[in-house]
C-alpha positions as CSV (number, residue, x, y, z in Angstrom):
1,X,-0.1,0.0,0.0
2,X,1.3,3.5,-0.8
3,X,0.3,5.9,1.8
4,X,0.5,9.8,1.5
5,X,0.9,11.6,4.8
6,X,0.4,15.4,4.7
7,X,2.0,17.2,7.6
8,X,-0.2,20.4,7.6
9,X,1.0,21.7,11.0
10,X,-0.4,21.3,14.6
11,X,0.7,20.0,18.1
12,X,2.0,16.7,16.7
13,X,5.0,18.3,15.0
14,X,5.7,21.1,17.2
15,X,8.9,21.9,19.1
16,X,9.5,24.2,22.0
17,X,10.5,27.8,21.5
18,X,11.0,31.0,23.7
19,X,7.4,31.8,22.6
20,X,6.0,28.4,23.3
21,X,5.2,25.5,21.0
22,X,5.7,26.2,17.3
23,X,5.5,24.0,14.1
24,X,8.7,22.4,13.1
25,X,9.5,22.2,9.4
26,X,11.8,19.2,9.9
27,X,8.9,17.2,11.2
28,X,8.1,15.5,8.1
29,X,11.5,14.0,7.5
30,X,11.7,12.9,11.1
31,X,8.4,11.2,10.9
32,X,9.4,9.5,7.7
33,X,12.6,8.1,9.5
34,X,10.4,6.9,12.4
35,X,8.0,4.9,10.1
36,X,10.9,3.3,8.4
37,X,12.0,1.6,11.5
38,X,8.8,-0.5,11.6
39,X,10.1,-3.3,9.4
40,X,6.9,-5.2,9.5
41,X,5.3,-2.6,7.3
42,X,5.5,-3.4,3.7
43,X,3.8,0.1,2.8
44,X,5.6,2.9,1.0
45,X,5.1,6.1,3.0
46,X,5.5,9.6,1.5
47,X,5.6,12.3,4.2
48,X,5.4,15.9,2.9
49,X,5.2,19.0,5.1
50,X,3.4,22.2,3.9
51,X,5.6,25.0,3.0
52,X,3.6,27.2,5.4
53,X,2.6,25.1,8.4
54,X,-0.7,25.9,10.1
55,X,-1.2,26.3,13.6
56,X,-4.8,25.1,13.5
57,X,-6.2,28.1,15.6
58,X,-5.4,30.2,12.5
59,X,-6.9,27.6,10.0
60,X,-9.5,29.2,7.6
61,X,-11.7,27.6,5.0
62,X,-9.0,28.5,2.4
63,X,-6.8,25.8,4.3
64,X,-9.6,23.3,3.9
65,X,-9.6,24.2,0.1
66,X,-5.7,23.7,0.1
67,X,-5.7,20.3,1.7
68,X,-8.4,19.0,-0.4
69,X,-6.6,20.0,-3.5
70,X,-3.5,18.5,-2.3
71,X,-5.3,15.2,-1.8
72,X,-6.8,15.6,-5.2
73,X,-3.5,16.3,-6.9
74,X,-2.1,12.9,-5.5
75,X,-5.1,10.9,-5.8
76,X,-4.2,8.5,-8.6
77,X,-0.7,8.0,-7.1
78,X,-1.7,6.7,-3.6
79,X,-4.0,4.1,-2.0
80,X,-4.6,6.0,1.2
81,X,-4.2,9.3,2.7
82,X,-3.5,10.6,6.3
83,X,-3.7,14.3,7.1
84,X,-1.8,15.6,10.3
85,X,-3.5,18.5,11.7
86,X,-3.9,20.4,14.9
87,X,-6.6,19.5,17.3
88,X,-8.3,22.9,17.6
89,X,-9.9,22.9,14.3
90,X,-9.4,19.3,13.2
91,X,-13.2,18.6,13.4
92,X,-13.9,21.4,10.9
93,X,-11.1,20.1,8.5
94,X,-12.3,16.6,8.7
95,X,-16.0,17.7,8.1
96,X,-14.8,19.8,5.0
97,X,-12.9,16.8,3.5
98,X,-15.9,14.7,4.1
99,X,-18.2,17.1,2.1
100,X,-15.6,17.9,-0.5
101,X,-14.6,14.4,-1.4
102,X,-17.5,12.2,-1.7
103,X,-18.1,9.4,-1.7
104,X,-14.4,8.7,-1.1
105,X,-13.5,5.2,-2.5
106,X,-10.1,5.4,-0.7
107,X,-9.3,6.0,3.1
108,X,-8.7,9.6,4.1
109,X,-7.9,9.8,7.8
110,X,-7.4,13.1,9.7
111,X,-5.3,12.8,12.9
112,X,-2.9,14.6,15.3
113,X,-2.0,14.6,19.0
114,X,-2.4,16.3,22.2
115,X,1.3,16.3,22.9
116,X,4.1,16.7,20.3
117,X,5.5,13.4,18.9
118,X,9.0,13.7,20.3
119,X,8.0,14.8,23.6
120,X,7.8,12.3,26.6
121,X,4.4,10.5,26.9
122,X,3.1,11.6,23.7
123,X,0.1,10.2,21.9
124,X,1.3,11.1,18.6
125,X,2.7,7.8,17.3
126,X,-0.2,5.8,18.4
127,X,-2.5,8.2,16.5
128,X,-0.3,7.7,13.3
129,X,0.1,4.1,13.7
130,X,-3.9,3.8,14.4
131,X,-4.4,5.8,11.2
132,X,-2.2,3.5,9.2
133,X,-4.2,0.5,10.6
134,X,-7.5,2.1,9.5
135,X,-5.9,2.4,6.1
136,X,-4.9,-1.2,6.0
137,X,-8.6,-2.2,6.9
138,X,-9.5,-0.3,3.6
139,X,-12.1,1.9,5.1
140,X,-13.7,3.9,2.5
141,X,-14.5,7.6,3.3
142,X,-13.2,10.6,5.3
143,X,-12.6,9.9,9.0
144,X,-10.9,11.4,12.1
145,X,-8.8,9.0,14.2
146,X,-8.0,9.8,17.7
147,X,-7.2,7.8,20.9
148,X,-8.3,4.6,19.1
149,X,-11.6,5.9,17.9
150,X,-12.4,6.1,14.2
151,X,-15.1,8.7,13.7
152,X,-16.8,9.7,10.5
153,X,-15.6,13.0,9.3
154,X,-19.0,14.7,9.5
155,X,-19.6,13.6,13.1
156,X,-16.5,14.5,15.0
157,X,-16.5,17.1,17.8
158,X,-13.7,18.4,20.1
159,X,-14.9,17.6,23.4
160,X,-11.7,17.7,25.8
161,X,-8.6,19.8,26.0
162,X,-6.6,17.7,28.3
163,X,-7.8,14.1,28.0
164,X,-6.2,11.8,25.6
165,X,-9.6,11.2,24.1
166,X,-10.0,14.7,22.6
167,X,-12.8,14.0,20.3
168,X,-16.2,12.4,20.5
169,X,-19.0,11.6,18.2
170,X,-22.1,12.8,20.0
171,X,-24.9,11.6,17.9
172,X,-23.6,8.5,16.4
173,X,-21.5,5.5,17.6
174,X,-17.9,5.6,16.5
175,X,-17.3,3.7,13.2
176,X,-14.5,1.6,14.6
177,X,-12.6,1.1,18.0
178,X,-9.1,0.1,17.8
179,X,-7.8,-2.4,20.6
180,X,-5.7,-5.4,20.0
181,X,-8.1,-5.8,17.0
182,X,-10.7,-3.6,15.5
183,X,-14.2,-3.5,16.8
184,X,-16.5,-2.2,14.1
185,X,-19.8,-0.5,14.7
186,X,-21.4,-2.9,12.3
187,X,-20.1,-6.3,13.2
188,X,-20.3,-7.6,9.7
189,X,-18.1,-4.7,8.5
190,X,-16.4,-5.2,5.1
191,X,-14.7,-2.4,3.2
192,X,-17.5,-0.1,2.0
193,X,-18.3,0.1,-1.6
194,X,-20.5,2.7,-3.2
195,X,-22.3,2.7,-6.4
196,X,-22.0,6.6,-6.5
197,X,-19.3,8.0,-8.7
198,X,-16.2,9.4,-6.9
199,X,-16.3,13.2,-7.2
200,X,-14.2,16.1,-5.9
201,X,-16.3,19.2,-5.2
202,X,-13.8,21.7,-4.1
203,X,-15.1,25.3,-4.3
204,X,-13.5,28.7,-3.9
205,X,-14.0,29.3,-0.2
206,X,-15.5,32.7,0.7
207,X,-13.8,34.0,3.9
208,X,-16.5,35.3,6.3
209,X,-19.4,33.9,4.3
210,X,-20.6,31.9,7.4
211,X,-21.0,33.1,11.0
212,X,-22.2,31.6,14.3
213,X,-25.1,33.1,16.3
214,X,-24.9,32.4,20.1
215,X,-28.0,32.2,22.1
216,X,-27.5,33.0,25.8
217,X,-29.6,34.7,28.4
218,X,-30.3,38.1,27.8
219,X,-29.1,38.1,24.1
220,X,-30.2,41.1,22.1
221,X,-30.5,42.1,18.5
222,X,-27.4,44.2,18.6
223,X,-25.3,41.1,19.5
224,X,-26.2,39.5,16.3
225,X,-26.5,42.6,14.1
226,X,-22.6,42.9,13.2
227,X,-22.4,39.1,12.9
228,X,-25.3,39.2,10.2
229,X,-23.5,41.8,7.9
230,X,-24.0,42.0,4.1
231,X,-21.1,39.7,3.6
232,X,-22.7,36.8,5.3
233,X,-24.6,34.2,3.4
234,X,-25.0,31.4,5.9
235,X,-25.2,31.2,9.8
236,X,-25.2,28.5,12.5
237,X,-27.7,29.6,15.3
238,X,-26.5,27.8,18.6
239,X,-29.7,27.3,20.3
240,X,-30.8,26.0,23.6
241,X,-31.9,22.3,24.2
242,X,-33.9,20.9,21.3
243,X,-33.6,24.2,19.2
244,X,-35.1,26.8,21.3
245,X,-34.4,30.5,21.6
246,X,-36.2,33.7,23.2
247,X,-39.5,34.1,21.5
248,X,-40.4,37.2,23.5
249,X,-38.1,39.7,21.8
250,X,-39.4,40.8,18.5
251,X,-36.4,42.6,17.6
252,X,-34.3,39.4,17.7
253,X,-36.7,37.5,15.5
254,X,-36.9,40.3,13.2
255,X,-33.1,40.3,12.5
256,X,-33.4,36.6,11.7
257,X,-36.3,37.1,9.4
258,X,-34.6,40.1,7.7
259,X,-31.4,38.1,7.2
260,X,-33.4,35.0,5.9
261,X,-35.4,37.2,3.5
262,X,-32.3,38.5,1.8
263,X,-31.1,35.0,1.3
264,X,-28.9,34.2,4.4
265,X,-29.3,30.4,5.2
266,X,-29.8,30.1,9.1
267,X,-29.3,26.6,10.4
268,X,-30.5,25.7,14.0
269,X,-28.1,23.6,16.0
270,X,-28.3,22.7,19.6
271,X,-25.5,24.0,21.9
272,X,-26.1,20.9,23.9
273,X,-23.3,18.3,23.7
274,X,-25.3,15.7,22.2
275,X,-29.0,15.4,21.0
276,X,-31.0,16.7,18.0
277,X,-32.9,19.8,17.2
278,X,-36.7,19.1,17.2
279,X,-38.1,22.2,15.3
280,X,-41.6,22.9,16.6
281,X,-41.6,20.7,19.5
282,X,-41.6,23.7,22.0
283,X,-43.5,26.8,21.4
284,X,-40.3,28.9,21.8
285,X,-38.9,27.2,18.6
286,X,-41.9,28.0,16.4
287,X,-41.0,31.6,15.7
288,X,-37.6,30.4,14.5
289,X,-39.2,28.4,11.9
290,X,-41.6,31.4,10.9
291,X,-38.4,33.5,10.6
292,X,-36.9,31.2,8.0
293,X,-34.5,29.1,10.3
294,X,-34.0,25.6,9.1
295,X,-33.2,22.6,11.5
296,X,-29.7,21.3,11.5
297,X,-31.1,18.1,13.3
298,X,-28.4,16.2,15.0
299,X,-25.4,17.8,13.3
300,X,-22.5,19.2,15.2
301,X,-22.1,22.9,15.0
302,X,-18.7,22.3,13.3
303,X,-20.3,20.2,10.5
304,X,-23.1,22.6,9.9
305,X,-20.6,25.4,9.7
306,X,-18.4,23.6,7.2
307,X,-21.4,22.3,5.2
308,X,-22.7,25.9,4.8
309,X,-19.4,27.1,3.5
310,X,-19.0,24.2,1.0
311,X,-22.5,24.6,-0.4
312,X,-22.3,28.5,-0.5
313,X,-18.8,28.0,-2.2
314,X,-20.5,25.5,-4.7
315,X,-22.8,28.4,-5.8
316,X,-26.1,26.9,-4.7
317,X,-29.0,29.3,-4.1
318,X,-30.3,29.7,-0.6
319,X,-33.5,27.8,-1.4
320,X,-31.4,24.8,-2.6
321,X,-29.1,24.8,0.4
322,X,-32.2,25.0,2.7
323,X,-33.7,22.0,0.9
324,X,-30.6,20.0,1.3
325,X,-30.7,20.5,5.2
326,X,-34.3,19.7,5.3
327,X,-33.8,16.5,3.4
């Protein structure tokens, strides 16, 4: 198996500096040397570091586009792909690759670490080798692998800053768990085959096209006014519980209606750690529906945010995008 490993930046390859941890340009070569020590591997590893390494806190939609195009450019020459990424925005990037490369007929695994690879007690090598193992199993699709959990790319959520298990899959069981052997969500798992044609849909990403609208006690229209500027074409509404927001504030509802009427797609996602938006279940959610807000159902906010970016970038009209979320 020929496996391409893209080192985009992140904690996994960082070194100490007088300003704290920073990405190390030499990491790709060091990782290649480490993998060569595992003589039982018959794989060919090609490890490349990006010219400009990304601290994932600085990642933007343009970076998702760059990574997807990198994978696309190497698609014919490799059997599997591993993307090394910082944890802060890893779930966003995994979702972006999931939506832009679909349905992938090769493994694409996004991973990283909580501690740099060449520091004591690092989780980095286990995450890399676990990703290699997932590739060997010929899983088809985009996944995030971390601390022995293989999570579908549109289902991952960063849920912990200090635990080895930094990511969870709130509303769907992990696709696979790696112990001594793999345990698959579907006990009769075989490599997935899709009848749909393999496609890359990598749009030009519009920076600032999507925003997030937080709901909190005392939220006022003024809080959202600047977020829903004329550049914005999509918004993720982080609501309470099963999709609720204040319904006694006419100005707040009016700003949602005005934005929706001018073509902004507003997707309602619960700020709870798990669960689904049940539009219309509570009286407080009905005015949101009347204001043009659509349900994000059980999507993570990361996936909803990314999906809006991708669909807007593909040039779809607001009505088409809403219909996709409704379906």
